[in-house]
Residue, then its C-alpha position, 0 to 999 in steps of 0.5 A: m359462406l359457400m357463395v362467398l367462397a365461390a365468388k372469391v374463386l371466380v374473381f381469383g380466376a378472372c385476375m389470372l386473365p392478364i397473365a395470358g395477355a402479358a404472355l401475348g404482349t411479351g411475345i409481340l414486344f420481343a418479336s417487334y424488337n427483333i424486327a426493329v433491330a434487323r431493320n436498323p442495327e445502329e439503334v440497338e441500344n435505344i430500341f432495347n431500352t424502349t423494349l425493356m420499358g414496355f416489358a416493365l409496363i406489361e409486368t406491372f399489370v401482371f403484378l397488380s393483378f396478383v395483388l388484387a387477387a390476393i386481396v380479394f381471396f384472403l379478405 
């Protein structure tokens, strides 16, 4: 029983790794947004919509990781 709990905790910890990747990805995404707007101010709306779609994709993987961690930990 203790080994099962240890394995669940390790999986839970491994499922938290996408949070670090999401933080880095979000920083790179919005830094690139600022650079793109500085270079081409006429396309602000189009660039912003694309940036939000990328942010939603990044956050999707974080939420999927939370769901996977909850399923493994509580079952």
